N, CA and C atoms of all chains as a GROMACS GRO file, in nm:
protein
  654
    1MET      N    1   9.387  14.164   9.812
    1MET     CA    2   9.346  14.040   9.744
    1MET      C    3   9.364  14.054   9.594
    2SER      N    4   9.417  13.953   9.533
    2SER     CA    5   9.434  13.957   9.388
    2SER      C    6   9.300  13.943   9.318
    3LEU      N    7   9.286  14.014   9.207
    3LEU     CA    8   9.164  14.003   9.127
    3LEU      C    9   9.179  13.897   9.019
    4ILE      N   10   9.292  13.831   9.022
    4ILE     CA   11   9.314  13.719   8.930
    4ILE      C   12   9.262  13.593   8.999
    5ALA      N   13   9.178  13.520   8.927
    5ALA     CA   14   9.116  13.401   8.986
    5ALA      C   15   9.219  13.296   9.023
    6THR      N   16   9.198  13.233   9.138
    6THR     CA   17   9.280  13.121   9.179
    6THR      C   18   9.209  12.994   9.139
    7THR      N   19   9.267  12.923   9.048
    7THR     CA   20   9.201  12.804   8.991
    7THR      C   21   9.283  12.679   9.022
    8PRO      N   22   9.217  12.563   9.019
    8PRO     CA   23   9.289  12.437   9.047
    8PRO      C   24   9.375  12.397   8.927
    9LYS      N   25   9.442  12.286   8.941
    9LYS     CA   26   9.521  12.234   8.828
    9LYS      C   27   9.429  12.198   8.711
   10PRO      N   28   9.468  12.228   8.587
   10PRO     CA   29   9.387  12.187   8.473
   10PRO      C   30   9.374  12.033   8.471
   11PRO      N   31   9.271  11.982   8.404
   11PRO     CA   32   9.173  12.056   8.324
   11PRO      C   33   9.058  12.112   8.405
   12TYR      N   34   9.010  12.228   8.360
   12TYR     CA   35   8.885  12.287   8.406
   12TYR      C   36   8.834  12.368   8.288
   13TYR      N   37   8.722  12.435   8.304
   13TYR     CA   38   8.663  12.505   8.190
   13TYR      C   39   8.657  12.655   8.211
   14CYS      N   40   8.657  12.729   8.100
   14CYS     CA   41   8.632  12.872   8.111
   14CYS      C   42   8.526  12.914   8.010
   15VAL      N   43   8.454  13.018   8.047
   15VAL     CA   44   8.358  13.080   7.958
   15VAL      C   45   8.408  13.222   7.932
   16VAL      N   46   8.440  13.251   7.808
   16VAL     CA   47   8.486  13.385   7.771
   16VAL      C   48   8.367  13.460   7.711
   17PHE      N   49   8.326  13.566   7.777
   17PHE     CA   50   8.211  13.644   7.732
   17PHE      C   51   8.261  13.783   7.693
   18THR      N   52   8.251  13.816   7.566
   18THR     CA   53   8.299  13.945   7.514
   18THR      C   54   8.179  14.023   7.463
   19SER      N   55   8.165  14.146   7.507
   19SER     CA   56   8.043  14.219   7.470
   19SER      C   57   8.068  14.365   7.434
   20GLU      N   58   7.980  14.415   7.351
   20GLU     CA   59   7.975  14.557   7.322
   20GLU      C   60   7.835  14.603   7.364
   21MET      N   61   7.830  14.718   7.430
   21MET     CA   62   7.704  14.764   7.486
   21MET      C   63   7.632  14.864   7.398
   22THR      N   64   7.502  14.870   7.414
   22THR     CA   65   7.423  14.976   7.351
   22THR      C   66   7.438  15.101   7.437
   23VAL      N   67   7.366  15.207   7.406
   23VAL     CA   68   7.368  15.327   7.489
   23VAL      C   69   7.273  15.311   7.608
   24GLU      N   70   7.192  15.208   7.603
   24GLU     CA   71   7.090  15.181   7.705
   24GLU      C   72   7.150  15.097   7.817
   25ASN      N   73   7.194  15.161   7.926
   25ASN     CA   74   7.252  15.079   8.033
   25ASN      C   75   7.172  15.081   8.163
   26ASP      N   76   7.050  15.127   8.152
   26ASP     CA   77   6.960  15.131   8.267
   26ASP      C   78   6.943  14.992   8.329
   27GLY      N   79   6.978  14.981   8.456
   27GLY     CA   80   6.962  14.853   8.527
   27GLY      C   81   7.077  14.756   8.509
   28TYR      N   82   7.171  14.792   8.422
   28TYR     CA   83   7.278  14.697   8.390
   28TYR      C   84   7.369  14.666   8.508
   29VAL      N   85   7.416  14.769   8.576
   29VAL     CA   86   7.514  14.748   8.683
   29VAL      C   87   7.456  14.659   8.795
   30THR      N   88   7.335  14.690   8.834
   30THR     CA   89   7.268  14.611   8.937
   30THR      C   90   7.257  14.464   8.895
   31MET      N   91   7.215  14.444   8.771
   31MET     CA   92   7.200  14.308   8.721
   31MET      C   93   7.335  14.237   8.712
   32ALA      N   94   7.436  14.308   8.664
   32ALA     CA   95   7.570  14.247   8.650
   32ALA      C   96   7.623  14.204   8.788
   33GLN      N   97   7.603  14.291   8.887
   33GLN     CA   98   7.648  14.257   9.023
   33GLN      C   99   7.572  14.136   9.077
   34ARG      N  100   7.444  14.134   9.052
   34ARG     CA  101   7.362  14.022   9.098
   34ARG      C  102   7.407  13.891   9.031
   35MET      N  103   7.442  13.898   8.905
   35MET     CA  104   7.486  13.777   8.834
   35MET      C  105   7.619  13.723   8.889
   36VAL      N  106   7.707  13.814   8.928
   36VAL     CA  107   7.834  13.772   8.989
   36VAL      C  108   7.805  13.698   9.120
   37GLU      N  109   7.721  13.761   9.202
   37GLU     CA  110   7.681  13.707   9.332
   37GLU      C  111   7.619  13.566   9.314
   38LEU      N  112   7.535  13.556   9.214
   38LEU     CA  113   7.463  13.431   9.189
   38LEU      C  114   7.558  13.323   9.133
   39ALA      N  115   7.645  13.365   9.043
   39ALA     CA  116   7.741  13.270   8.984
   39ALA      C  117   7.829  13.210   9.093
   40GLU      N  118   7.869  13.297   9.186
   40GLU     CA  119   7.956  13.251   9.296
   40GLU      C  120   7.891  13.144   9.383
   41GLN      N  121   7.760  13.141   9.381
   41GLN     CA  122   7.688  13.041   9.461
   41GLN      C  123   7.669  12.909   9.388
   42GLN      N  124   7.702  12.907   9.260
   42GLN     CA  125   7.679  12.786   9.181
   42GLN      C  126   7.781  12.677   9.214
   43GLN      N  127   7.732  12.557   9.214
   43GLN     CA  128   7.820  12.441   9.228
   43GLN      C  129   7.917  12.437   9.108
   44GLY      N  130   8.043  12.419   9.138
   44GLY     CA  131   8.141  12.406   9.030
   44GLY      C  132   8.198  12.537   8.982
   45PHE      N  133   8.155  12.648   9.041
   45PHE     CA  134   8.212  12.780   9.006
   45PHE      C  135   8.350  12.793   9.067
   46LEU      N  136   8.449  12.836   8.988
   46LEU     CA  137   8.586  12.843   9.038
   46LEU      C  138   8.640  12.985   9.053
   47GLY      N  139   8.580  13.078   8.978
   47GLY     CA  140   8.631  13.215   8.985
   47GLY      C  141   8.593  13.294   8.862
   48MET      N  142   8.624  13.423   8.865
   48MET     CA  143   8.582  13.511   8.757
   48MET      C  144   8.677  13.630   8.746
   49GLU      N  145   8.701  13.675   8.624
   49GLU     CA  146   8.784  13.794   8.601
   49GLU      C  147   8.711  13.882   8.501
   50SER      N  148   8.721  14.013   8.518
   50SER     CA  149   8.640  14.100   8.435
   50SER      C  150   8.704  14.237   8.415
   51ALA      N  151   8.689  14.293   8.296
   51ALA     CA  152   8.734  14.430   8.269
   51ALA      C  153   8.654  14.483   8.150
   52ARG      N  154   8.629  14.614   8.152
   52ARG     CA  155   8.559  14.673   8.039
   52ARG      C  156   8.626  14.800   7.994
   53GLU      N  157   8.654  14.810   7.865
   53GLU     CA  158   8.690  14.938   7.803
   53GLU      C  159   8.596  14.953   7.683
   54GLN      N  160   8.650  14.948   7.562
   54GLN     CA  161   8.559  14.953   7.447
   54GLN      C  162   8.476  14.826   7.437
   55VAL      N  163   8.538  14.715   7.471
   55VAL     CA  164   8.463  14.590   7.488
   55VAL      C  165   8.469  14.549   7.634
   56GLY      N  166   8.373  14.470   7.673
   56GLY     CA  167   8.376  14.410   7.805
   56GLY      C  168   8.422  14.266   7.791
   57LEU      N  169   8.509  14.224   7.880
   57LEU     CA  170   8.554  14.086   7.881
   57LEU      C  171   8.528  14.028   8.019
   58THR      N  172   8.456  13.920   8.024
   58THR     CA  173   8.437  13.849   8.150
   58THR      C  174   8.473  13.704   8.125
   59VAL      N  175   8.567  13.654   8.204
   59VAL     CA  176   8.604  13.514   8.194
   59VAL      C  177   8.567  13.447   8.326
   60SER      N  178   8.480  13.348   8.319
   60SER     CA  179   8.447  13.273   8.440
   60SER      C  180   8.503  13.132   8.427
   61TYR      N  181   8.537  13.074   8.540
   61TYR     CA  182   8.601  12.942   8.543
   61TYR      C  183   8.512  12.842   8.615
   62TRP      N  184   8.506  12.722   8.562
   62TRP     CA  185   8.412  12.620   8.608
   62TRP      C  186   8.478  12.482   8.612
   63GLN      N  187   8.427  12.400   8.703
   63GLN     CA  188   8.481  12.266   8.718
   63GLN      C  189   8.447  12.174   8.600
   64SER      N  190   8.331  12.195   8.540
   64SER     CA  191   8.284  12.101   8.438
   64SER      C  192   8.187  12.169   8.341
   65LEU      N  193   8.166  12.106   8.229
   65LEU     CA  194   8.066  12.154   8.132
   65LEU      C  195   7.927  12.147   8.193
   66GLU      N  196   7.906  12.047   8.277
   66GLU     CA  197   7.776  12.031   8.343
   66GLU      C  198   7.745  12.152   8.431
   67ALA      N  199   7.845  12.198   8.505
   67ALA     CA  200   7.826  12.316   8.591
   67ALA      C  201   7.790  12.439   8.507
   68ILE      N  202   7.854  12.454   8.393
   68ILE     CA  203   7.825  12.567   8.303
   68ILE      C  204   7.682  12.558   8.251
   69LYS      N  205   7.641  12.438   8.218
   69LYS     CA  206   7.506  12.415   8.165
   69LYS      C  207   7.399  12.449   8.269
   70VAL      N  208   7.423  12.407   8.392
   70VAL     CA  209   7.328  12.436   8.500
   70VAL      C  210   7.318  12.587   8.522
   71TRP      N  211   7.431  12.653   8.521
   71TRP     CA  212   7.433  12.799   8.539
   71TRP      C  213   7.359  12.869   8.424
   72LYS      N  214   7.381  12.822   8.304
   72LYS     CA  215   7.314  12.881   8.187
   72LYS      C  216   7.161  12.874   8.202
   73GLN      N  217   7.113  12.768   8.265
   73GLN     CA  218   6.969  12.745   8.277
   73GLN      C  219   6.908  12.802   8.405
   74ASN      N  220   6.991  12.861   8.490
   74ASN     CA  221   6.939  12.924   8.613
   74ASN      C  222   6.832  13.027   8.578
   75ALA      N  223   6.720  13.022   8.649
   75ALA     CA  224   6.603  13.105   8.613
   75ALA      C  225   6.634  13.255   8.612
   76GLU      N  226   6.703  13.300   8.716
   76GLU     CA  227   6.735  13.444   8.722
   76GLU      C  228   6.835  13.482   8.614
   77HIS      N  229   6.925  13.390   8.587
   77HIS     CA  230   7.024  13.412   8.482
   77HIS      C  231   6.958  13.416   8.344
   78LEU      N  232   6.861  13.331   8.323
   78LEU     CA  233   6.786  13.330   8.196
   78LEU      C  234   6.719  13.465   8.172
   79GLU      N  235   6.664  13.521   8.280
   79GLU     CA  236   6.598  13.651   8.272
   79GLU      C  237   6.701  13.760   8.234
   80ALA      N  238   6.818  13.752   8.296
   80ALA     CA  239   6.926  13.848   8.266
   80ALA      C  240   6.972  13.834   8.121
   81GLN      N  241   6.981  13.711   8.074
   81GLN     CA  242   7.022  13.687   7.934
   81GLN      C  243   6.922  13.751   7.838
   82LYS      N  244   6.794  13.738   7.873
   82LYS     CA  245   6.690  13.793   7.787
   82LYS      C  246   6.699  13.947   7.781
   83LEU      N  247   6.715  14.008   7.899
   83LEU     CA  248   6.730  14.154   7.906
   83LEU      C  249   6.857  14.201   7.836
   84GLY      N  250   6.962  14.122   7.850
   84GLY     CA  251   7.090  14.155   7.785
   84GLY      C  252   7.073  14.169   7.634
   85LYS      N  253   7.001  14.075   7.576
   85LYS     CA  254   6.980  14.078   7.431
   85LYS      C  255   6.883  14.188   7.390
   86LYS      N  256   6.789  14.215   7.478
   86LYS     CA  257   6.684  14.311   7.444
   86LYS      C  258   6.734  14.455   7.459
   87LYS      N  259   6.819  14.478   7.561
   87LYS     CA  260   6.852  14.616   7.598
   87LYS      C  261   7.000  14.652   7.596
   88TRP      N  262   7.081  14.570   7.661
   88TRP     CA  263   7.215  14.616   7.696
   88TRP      C  264   7.325  14.589   7.593
   89TYR      N  265   7.315  14.476   7.526
   89TYR     CA  266   7.425  14.438   7.437
   89TYR      C  267   7.392  14.464   7.290
   90SER      N  268   7.481  14.532   7.222
   90SER     CA  269   7.465  14.545   7.077
   90SER      C  270   7.520  14.421   7.010
   91SER      N  271   7.621  14.362   7.070
   91SER     CA  272   7.671  14.233   7.022
   91SER      C  273   7.752  14.164   7.131
   92PHE      N  274   7.759  14.035   7.122
   92PHE     CA  275   7.847  13.962   7.213
   92PHE      C  276   7.890  13.829   7.152
   93ALA      N  277   7.996  13.775   7.206
   93ALA     CA  278   8.039  13.640   7.172
   93ALA      C  279   8.061  13.565   7.302
   94LEU      N  280   8.023  13.441   7.303
   94LEU     CA  281   8.041  13.358   7.421
   94LEU      C  282   8.113  13.231   7.376
   95ARG      N  283   8.221  13.202   7.444
   95ARG     CA  284   8.301  13.086   7.404
   95ARG      C  285   8.327  12.996   7.524
   96ILE      N  286   8.304  12.870   7.507
   96ILE     CA  287   8.327  12.773   7.614
   96ILE      C  288   8.450  12.691   7.578
   97ALA      N  289   8.546  12.692   7.669
   97ALA     CA  290   8.675  12.631   7.636
   97ALA      C  291   8.729  12.549   7.753
   98LYS      N  292   8.804  12.447   7.719
   98LYS     CA  293   8.864  12.359   7.819
   98LYS      C  294   9.008  12.403   7.844
   99VAL      N  295   9.036  12.447   7.965
   99VAL     CA  296   9.171  12.492   7.997
   99VAL      C  297   9.261  12.369   8.011
  100GLU      N  298   9.363  12.365   7.928
  100GLU     CA  299   9.452  12.248   7.924
  100GLU      C  300   9.582  12.274   7.999
  101ARG      N  301   9.626  12.399   7.999
  101ARG     CA  302   9.749  12.434   8.069
  101ARG      C  303   9.733  12.572   8.127
  102ASP      N  304   9.801  12.595   8.237
  102ASP     CA  305   9.807  12.732   8.286
  102ASP      C  306   9.940  12.757   8.354
  103TYR      N  307   9.964  12.886   8.376
  103TYR     CA  308  10.091  12.930   8.430
  103TYR      C  309  10.065  13.060   8.502
  104SER      N  310  10.122  13.076   8.619
  104SER     CA  311  10.102  13.205   8.684
  104SER      C  312  10.233  13.261   8.736
  105PHE      N  313  10.234  13.391   8.755
  105PHE     CA  314  10.355  13.463   8.794
  105PHE      C  315  10.320  13.563   8.903
  106LYS      N  316  10.407  13.575   9.000
  106LYS     CA  317  10.392  13.679   9.102
  106LYS      C  318  10.529  13.740   9.125
  107ALA      N  319  10.538  13.871   9.110
  107ALA     CA  320  10.667  13.938   9.129
  107ALA      C  321  10.711  13.926   9.274
  108PRO      N  322  10.841  13.908   9.296
  108PRO     CA  323  10.890  13.905   9.433
  108PRO      C  324  10.866  14.042   9.497
  109SER      N  325  10.820  14.042   9.622
  109SER     CA  326  10.790  14.171   9.685
  109SER      C  327  10.905  14.213   9.777
  110MET      N  328   8.373  14.891   6.289
  110MET     CA  329   8.422  14.753   6.300
  110MET      C  330   8.406  14.703   6.443
  111SER      N  331   8.358  14.582   6.455
  111SER     CA  332   8.343  14.524   6.588
  111SER      C  333   8.479  14.492   6.649
  112LEU      N  334   8.489  14.512   6.779
  112LEU     CA  335   8.612  14.478   6.849
  112LEU      C  336   8.607  14.336   6.904
  113ILE      N  337   8.499  14.270   6.872
  113ILE     CA  338   8.487  14.129   6.909
  113ILE      C  339   8.547  14.046   6.796
  114ALA      N  340   8.638  13.956   6.831
  114ALA     CA  341   8.707  13.877   6.728
  114ALA      C  342   8.611  13.789   6.649
  115THR      N  343   8.636  13.782   6.520
  115THR     CA  344   8.560  13.692   6.434
  115THR      C  345   8.642  13.564   6.419
  116THR      N  346   8.590  13.458   6.472
  116THR     CA  347   8.666  13.332   6.475
  116THR      C  348   8.593  13.224   6.395
  117PRO      N  349   8.667  13.124   6.349
  117PRO     CA  350   8.605  13.016   6.272
  117PRO      C  351   8.524  12.923   6.362
  118LYS      N  352   8.464  12.824   6.302
  118LYS     CA  353   8.392  12.724   6.382
  118LYS      C  354   8.488  12.650   6.474
  119PRO      N  355   8.448  12.622   6.598
  119PRO     CA  356   8.534  12.544   6.687
  119PRO      C  357   8.558  12.404   6.628
  120PRO      N  358   8.664  12.337   6.667
  120PRO     CA  359   8.759  12.378   6.772
  120PRO      C  360   8.869  12.472   6.723
  121TYR      N  361   8.908  12.561   6.813
  121TYR     CA  362   9.028  12.643   6.798
  121TYR      C  363   9.075  12.671   6.940
  122TYR      N  364   9.181  12.747   6.954
  122TYR     CA  365   9.237  12.767   7.089
  122TYR      C  366   9.232  12.913   7.131
  123CYS      N  367   9.227  12.933   7.263
  123CYS     CA  368   9.242  13.069   7.314
  123CYS      C  369   9.347  13.073   7.424
  124VAL      N  370   9.411  13.188   7.434
  124VAL     CA  371   9.504  13.215   7.543
  124VAL      C  372   9.444  13.330   7.624
  125VAL      N  373   9.412  13.302   7.749
  125VAL     CA  374   9.356  13.405   7.839
  125VAL      C  375   9.471  13.456   7.926
  126PHE      N  376   9.503  13.583   7.909
  126PHE     CA  377   9.612  13.644   7.985
  126PHE      C  378   9.553  13.751   8.077
  127THR      N  379   9.562  13.727   8.207
  127THR     CA  380   9.506  13.818   8.307
  127THR      C  381   9.620  13.877   8.388
  128SER      N  382   9.625  14.008   8.399
  128SER     CA  383   9.741  14.068   8.464
  128SER      C  384   9.706  14.183   8.558
  129GLU      N  385   9.791  14.200   8.655
  129GLU     CA  386   9.788  14.318   8.742
  129GLU      C  387   9.922  14.388   8.724
  130MET      N  388   9.917  14.520   8.713
  130MET     CA  389  10.039  14.593   8.682
  130MET      C  390  10.104  14.653   8.806
  131THR      N  391  10.233  14.675   8.795
  131THR     CA  392  10.306  14.750   8.897
  131THR      C  393  10.281  14.899   8.871
  132VAL      N  394  10.345  14.986   8.945
  132VAL     CA  395  10.333  15.130   8.918
  132VAL      C  396  10.428  15.172   8.805
  133GLU      N  397  10.515  15.083   8.769
  133GLU     CA  398  10.618  15.109   8.667
  133GLU      C  399  10.563  15.074   8.529
  134ASN      N  400  10.513  15.175   8.454
  134ASN     CA  401  10.460  15.140   8.323
  134ASN      C  402  10.536  15.201   8.207
  135ASP      N  403  10.656  15.248   8.238
  135ASP     CA  404  10.742  15.306   8.136
  135ASP      C  405  10.768  15.207   8.022
  136GLY      N  406  10.732  15.246   7.902
  136GLY     CA  407  10.756  15.162   7.784
  136GLY      C  408  10.648  15.058   7.759
  137TYR      N  409  10.554  15.048   7.851
  137TYR     CA  410  10.454  14.940   7.841
  137TYR      C  411  10.363  14.953   7.719
  138VAL      N  412  10.308  15.072   7.698
  138VAL     CA  413  10.210  15.091   7.590
  138VAL      C  414  10.272  15.062   7.453
  139THR      N  415  10.391  15.114   7.433
  139THR     CA  416  10.461  15.090   7.306
  139THR      C  417  10.484  14.941   7.284
  140MET      N  418  10.528  14.874   7.389
  140MET     CA  419  10.554  14.731   7.378
  140MET      C  420  10.425  14.652   7.355
  141ALA      N  421  10.319  14.690   7.426
  141ALA     CA  422  10.192  14.619   7.410
  141ALA      C  423  10.140  14.633   7.267
  142GLN      N  424  10.151  14.754   7.214
  142GLN     CA  425  10.107  14.777   7.076
  142GLN      C  426  10.190  14.696   6.977
  143ARG      N  427  10.319  14.693   7.001
  143ARG     CA  428  10.408  14.616   6.914
  143ARG      C  429  10.373  14.467   6.919
  144MET      N  430  10.339  14.418   7.037
  144MET     CA  431  10.306  14.275   7.051
  144MET      C  432  10.176  14.240   6.976
  145VAL      N  433  10.080  14.332   6.978
  145VAL     CA  434   9.957  14.309   6.902
  145VAL      C  435   9.989  14.300   6.753
  146GLU      N  436  10.068  14.397   6.707
  146GLU     CA  437  10.109  14.404   6.566
  146GLU      C  438  10.181  14.275   6.524
  147LEU      N  439  10.268  14.229   6.611
  147LEU     CA  440  10.349  14.111   6.583
  147LEU      C  441  10.264  13.984   6.589
  148ALA      N  442  10.176  13.976   6.686
  148ALA     CA  443  10.088  13.859   6.699
  148ALA      C  444  10.003  13.844   6.573
  149GLU      N  445   9.953  13.957   6.524
  149GLU     CA  446   9.868  13.955   6.404
  149GLU      C  447   9.939  13.899   6.281
  150GLN      N  448  10.072  13.907   6.284
  150GLN     CA  449  10.150  13.855   6.170
  150GLN      C  450  10.179  13.706   6.183
  151GLN      N  451  10.147  13.648   6.296
  151GLN     CA  452  10.182  13.507   6.318
  151GLN      C  453  10.087  13.414   6.242
  152GLN      N  454  10.144  13.309   6.194
  152GLN     CA  455  10.064  13.203   6.131
  152GLN      C  456   9.971  13.143   6.237
  153GLY      N  457   9.845  13.129   6.200
  153GLY     CA  458   9.751  13.066   6.291
  153GLY      C  459   9.685  13.160   6.389
  154PHE      N  460   9.720  13.289   6.382
  154PHE     CA  461   9.654  13.389   6.468
  154PHE      C  462   9.514  13.416   6.415
  155LEU      N  463   9.414  13.414   6.501
  155LEU     CA  464   9.275  13.432   6.458
  155LEU      C  465   9.211  13.562   6.504
  156GLY      N  466   9.263  13.621   6.610
  156GLY     CA  467   9.202  13.744   6.660
  156GLY      C  468   9.239  13.767   6.806
  157MET      N  469   9.197  13.884   6.857
  157MET     CA  470   9.235  13.922   6.993
  157MET      C  471   9.132  14.019   7.050
  158GLU      N  472   9.107  14.008   7.178
  158GLU     CA  473   9.015  14.100   7.248
  158GLU      C  474   9.084  14.143   7.376
  159SER      N  475   9.062  14.267   7.415
  159SER     CA  476   9.139  14.318   7.528
  159SER      C  477   9.065  14.430   7.602
  160ALA      N  478   9.077  14.432   7.733
  160ALA     CA  479   9.023  14.541   7.815
  160ALA      C  480   9.102  14.545   7.945
  161ARG      N  481   9.117  14.666   7.999
  161ARG     CA  482   9.185  14.678   8.128
  161ARG      C  483   9.109  14.770   8.221
  162GLU      N  484   9.082  14.722   8.342
  162GLU     CA  485   9.038  14.811   8.450
  162GLU      C  486   9.133  14.780   8.566
  163GLN      N  487   9.081  14.721   8.672
  163GLN     CA  488   9.173  14.685   8.781
  163GLN      C  489   9.265  14.571   8.739
  164VAL      N  490   9.210  14.481   8.662
  164VAL     CA  491   9.295  14.381   8.596
  164VAL      C  492   9.289  14.404   8.446
  165GLY      N  493   9.392  14.356   8.380
  165GLY     CA  494   9.391  14.356   8.234
  165GLY      C  495   9.356  14.217   8.187
  166LEU      N  496   9.270  14.209   8.086
  166LEU     CA  497   9.235  14.080   8.028
  166LEU      C  498   9.264  14.087   7.879
  167THR      N  499   9.344  13.997   7.830
  167THR     CA  500   9.366  13.986   7.686
  167THR      C  501   9.340  13.842   7.648
  168VAL      N  502   9.249  13.822   7.554
  168VAL     CA  503   9.223  13.687   7.504
  168VAL      C  504   9.262  13.684   7.358
  169SER      N  505   9.357  13.599   7.324
  169SER     CA  506   9.393  13.583   7.183
  169SER      C  507   9.348  13.446   7.136
  170TYR      N  508   9.317  13.438   7.008
  170TYR     CA  509   9.262  13.315   6.950
  170TYR      C  510   9.358  13.262   6.844
  171TRP      N  511   9.372  13.130   6.843
  171TRP     CA  512   9.472  13.064   6.760
  171TRP      C  513   9.417  12.936   6.697
  172GLN      N  514   9.473  12.902   6.582
  172GLN     CA  515   9.429  12.782   6.511
  172GLN      C  516   9.470  12.654   6.582
  173SER      N  517   9.585  12.657   6.646
  173SER     CA  518   9.641  12.533   6.702
  173SER      C  519   9.734  12.561   6.819
  174LEU      N  520   9.762  12.458   6.896
  174LEU     CA  521   9.860  12.469   7.005
  174LEU      C  522   9.998  12.500   6.949
  175GLU      N  523  10.026  12.444   6.833
  175GLU     CA  524  10.155  12.466   6.767
  175GLU      C  525  10.175  12.616   6.737
  176ALA      N  526  10.071  12.681   6.688
  176ALA     CA  527  10.080  12.825   6.658
  176ALA      C  528  10.107  12.905   6.786
  177ILE      N  529  10.045  12.866   6.896
  177ILE     CA  530  10.066  12.934   7.025
  177ILE      C  531  10.211  12.915   7.070
  178LYS      N  532  10.261  12.794   7.052
  178LYS     CA  533  10.398  12.761   7.092
  178LYS      C  534  10.501  12.843   7.012
  179VAL      N  535  10.478  12.855   6.883
  179VAL     CA  536  10.569  12.933   6.798
  179VAL      C  537  10.569  13.080   6.842
  180TRP      N  538  10.450  13.132   6.868
  180TRP     CA  539  10.437  13.271   6.913
  180TRP      C  540  10.507  13.292   7.046
  181LYS      N  541  10.490  13.197   7.136
  181LYS     CA  542  10.555  13.207   7.268
  181LYS      C  543  10.708  13.218   7.255
  182GLN      N  544  10.762  13.150   7.153
  182GLN     CA  545  10.907  13.146   7.136
  182GLN      C  546  10.962  13.256   7.045
  183ASN      N  547  10.875  13.338   6.990
  183ASN     CA  548  10.919  13.449   6.905
  183ASN      C  549  11.019  13.538   6.981
  184ALA      N  550  11.130  13.570   6.916
  184ALA     CA  551  11.239  13.639   6.986
  184ALA      C  552  11.196  13.773   7.049
  185GLU      N  553  11.125  13.852   6.971
  185GLU     CA  554  11.083  13.982   7.024
  185GLU      C  555  10.981  13.966   7.138
  186HIS      N  556  10.899  13.863   7.122
  186HIS     CA  557  10.800  13.833   7.225
  186HIS      C  558  10.868  13.784   7.353
  187LEU      N  559  10.972  13.705   7.338
  187LEU     CA  560  11.048  13.657   7.455
  187LEU      C  561  11.105  13.775   7.533
  188GLU      N  562  11.153  13.873   7.460
  188GLU     CA  563  11.210  13.993   7.522
  188GLU      C  564  11.100  14.068   7.600
  189ALA      N  565  10.982  14.078   7.538
  189ALA     CA  566  10.868  14.145   7.604
  189ALA      C  567  10.826  14.069   7.730
  190GLN      N  568  10.827  13.937   7.722
  190GLN     CA  569  10.790  13.855   7.838
  190GLN      C  570  10.887  13.880   7.954
  191LYS      N  571  11.014  13.891   7.919
  191LYS     CA  572  11.117  13.914   8.020
  191LYS      C  573  11.096  14.050   8.089
  192LEU      N  574  11.073  14.153   8.007
  192LEU     CA  575  11.048  14.287   8.062
  192LEU      C  576  10.918  14.290   8.144
  193GLY      N  577  10.819  14.218   8.098
  193GLY     CA  578  10.692  14.212   8.169
  193GLY      C  579  10.710  14.164   8.311
  194LYS      N  580  10.788  14.059   8.325
  194LYS     CA  581  10.812  14.003   8.459
  194LYS      C  582  10.901  14.092   8.543
  195LYS      N  583  10.993  14.159   8.477
  195LYS     CA  584  11.090  14.241   8.549
  195LYS      C  585  11.029  14.374   8.594
  196LYS      N  586  10.943  14.431   8.508
  196LYS     CA  587  10.899  14.569   8.531
  196LYS      C  588  10.749  14.589   8.547
  197TRP      N  589  10.671  14.535   8.452
  197TRP     CA  590  10.534  14.583   8.438
  197TRP      C  591  10.428  14.507   8.518
  198TYR      N  592  10.448  14.378   8.532
  198TYR     CA  593  10.342  14.298   8.596
  198TYR      C  594  10.376  14.263   8.740
  199SER      N  595  10.282  14.290   8.829
  199SER     CA  596  10.301  14.243   8.967
  199SER      C  597  10.255  14.097   8.976
  200SER      N  598  10.158  14.063   8.893
  200SER     CA  599  10.119  13.922   8.884
  200SER      C  600  10.041  13.899   8.756
  201PHE      N  601  10.044  13.778   8.709
  201PHE     CA  602   9.960  13.743   8.595
  201PHE      C  603   9.929  13.594   8.596
  202ALA      N  604   9.825  13.560   8.522
  202ALA     CA  605   9.793  13.419   8.496
  202ALA      C  606   9.774  13.404   8.346
  203LEU      N  607   9.822  13.295   8.294
  203LEU     CA  608   9.808  13.267   8.151
  203LEU      C  609   9.745  13.129   8.139
  204ARG      N  610   9.638  13.122   8.064
  204ARG     CA  611   9.568  12.994   8.051
  204ARG      C  612   9.548  12.962   7.904
  205ILE      N  613   9.580  12.840   7.866
  205ILE     CA  614   9.562  12.795   7.729
  205ILE      C  615   9.446  12.698   7.726
  206ALA      N  616   9.348  12.729   7.641
  206ALA     CA  617   9.225  12.650   7.643
  206ALA      C  618   9.176  12.622   7.502
  207LYS      N  619   9.110  12.508   7.489
  207LYS     CA  620   9.055  12.467   7.360
  207LYS      C  621   8.907  12.506   7.355
  208VAL      N  622   8.873  12.593   7.262
  208VAL     CA  623   8.734  12.638   7.249
  208VAL      C  624   8.654  12.525   7.184
  209GLU      N  625   8.554  12.480   7.258
  209GLU     CA  626   8.474  12.366   7.211
  209GLU      C  627   8.341  12.410   7.152
  210ARG      N  628   8.288  12.521   7.204
  210ARG     CA  629   8.161  12.573   7.153
  210ARG      C  630   8.166  12.724   7.156
  211ASP      N  631   8.094  12.786   7.065
  211ASP     CA  632   8.079  12.930   7.077
  211ASP      C  633   7.944  12.972   7.023
  212TYR      N  634   7.911  13.094   7.056
  212TYR     CA  635   7.779  13.146   7.023
  212TYR      C  636   7.794  13.297   7.013
  213SER      N  637   7.734  13.357   6.912
  213SER     CA  638   7.744  13.502   6.905
  213SER      C  639   7.607  13.565   6.878
  214PHE      N  640   7.598  13.690   6.917
  214PHE     CA  641   7.472  13.762   6.908
  214PHE      C  642   7.496  13.902   6.853
  215LYS      N  643   7.408  13.945   6.767
  215LYS     CA  644   7.413  14.084   6.719
  215LYS      C  645   7.271  14.138   6.722
  216ALA      N  646   7.254  14.250   6.788
  216ALA     CA  647   7.120  14.309   6.797
  216ALA      C  648   7.073  14.355   6.659
  217PRO      N  649   6.944  14.338   6.630
  217PRO     CA  650   6.893  14.389   6.503
  217PRO      C  651   6.906  14.541   6.501
  218SER      N  652   6.951  14.596   6.390
  218SER     CA  653   6.970  14.742   6.386
  218SER      C  654   6.852  14.809   6.318
   0.00000   0.00000   0.00000
């Protein structure tokens, strides 16, 4: 299975979350996994891509701004956001963007 | 220095490039470094963030769609795109999106 999200024809939305972590990562992996699981259950969730080296990049895709707003306000997610700021992230940027065009490629096998 | 891009107030644009690589990575690192160097010289380039694990994620930020278009057509970049499809990438998705809102956080030190 490809780890690249399969998304519908634009327009749709993406949330680009870029983070740098503190040395304190206790509980982080469990919480991050739970947030993926929970995001996948949200109405309007389209997919997610993620990688971490010196920075972590997570891009999630959504049908609408409304869906992003509902997810942002999810109670369990709010708790994770609070812990993220308190413990895990030394800095982050979050950007909400409207995907206007996309293009994909698959090598012939 | 933070590896999180410092961007102006929205609106601006981002290009989300998500890729899976083949086993053939000969020449890839040199080319990728050159493309970063070259992108940074482009008019309207605002910053870039990147991480690779199972997938590679590179998000670059731009002042306008026009700046993205000029970069896409850059001769050296065209050559890299061709090699990418021929050798390095088994699949990729490229998404162009307009950043409408952003938010950043820095932990108190």
